[in-house]
C-alpha positions, 0 to 999 in steps of 0.5 A: 500500500503506497501512501503519498502526502503532499503539502505546500511547504515543509512541515505542513504534512508533519503538522496536519497528518503525521500521526496518521502516517505514523500509525499506518507505518505500524502496519505491514506492507506500507510505503510512504513518500512525502512531497512539498511543492515548495522548499519554504523559501519565504520561511525566514526573516533572517536568511535569504531565500536560497539559504533557508530553502536549502535548510528546510529541504534538509529538515523535511528529509530528516522528518520523512526518514522517521517514516522510512519515507522518500522526500521530494520537493517540486521546487515551486516558490512560496506564495507563488503556487498557482494551478496551471498546465505546467504545475499539473504536468509536474505533479502528475508525472511525480505522482505516476512515478510513485503510483500511490493508492492513498493521497493526503493533501490540504483541505480545499479551503484554508487560510492561505492560497498556497494551501488551497492551490496545492489542494486543487492541483493534487485533486486534479492530478489524482484524476488525471494521472490514470489518463493515458492520453495526458502527456506530462512532456517528460523526457522519460515519462512514467506510465499512466496509473491504473487507478484513481487513488483514495484522496483525503484532505486533512483539516484546515489550519485551526479547523476553520474556513477563511471566514472563521467558521468551524469545519467538521471533518467527516472522520477522525483518527485517534493519534494519542499513541503516537503523539510523542513521535509526531512531536519529534517529526515536527521538531525536525523543522528546527529553523521554524521552531527556533524562529518562533522560540526567538519571536515568542519566547515559548515553544509555540511551534510544538505547542500549537500542533499539540493544541490543534491535535487536542482540540480535534480530539475533543470533537472525536471524543479522544485525547488527540486526533487528526481530522480528514474529509474524503474526496468522493466525487465521481470515479473516486473510491467511495470506501474509507480504506483507512478504516481497515487499518486505523482507529477511525471515529466517524 
């Protein structure tokens, strides 16, 4: 079972769905790949874009290693992610090469456009990757996938839409047993953690993730949880394959 998690920036995956990935890792015969569209080149007020991007690629790779996962950056730029033919071709080619059964990505509506555009292009790629006549223009293209993968959106940041309205996920995964490991994965992004430590004097980076997981858990009746909504549009798988492996609360 191949699982791909695609975020806009380094640390999005760790913040929003790492607990679920860690639980799946405890199962047999799972393979993971973590992808970010950007390297987080705007993620510093002290370092220039190239320097912080290089640091953040390394941090994302280190976090992915905790899943025994591969890591890829598609080298888009922060605040410049916009769905178009070139980006779609890039994501489809990347997706075909891993051939995932399950894909995780951002909720379609979130607090910043990078997240929303990532959600949009990933949704388009999951539908397009099995279409043989869709050419990515790659010199040595991967074959079209033979299936549309299960597509799951993790909850928006703070669980709210852009108007501040609470978004209730369609189901939750109890992640209490792996919270320590999730914290370790997020802590791999030391540049972001240190930035907030310096700015606020407290470990707000980790604390914010723990608080989010706890608030999500309260909705599910457990201590810590991650929330998801499954894409069930025409031609997509309708069964919740995660419920076969995880402690899912609906």
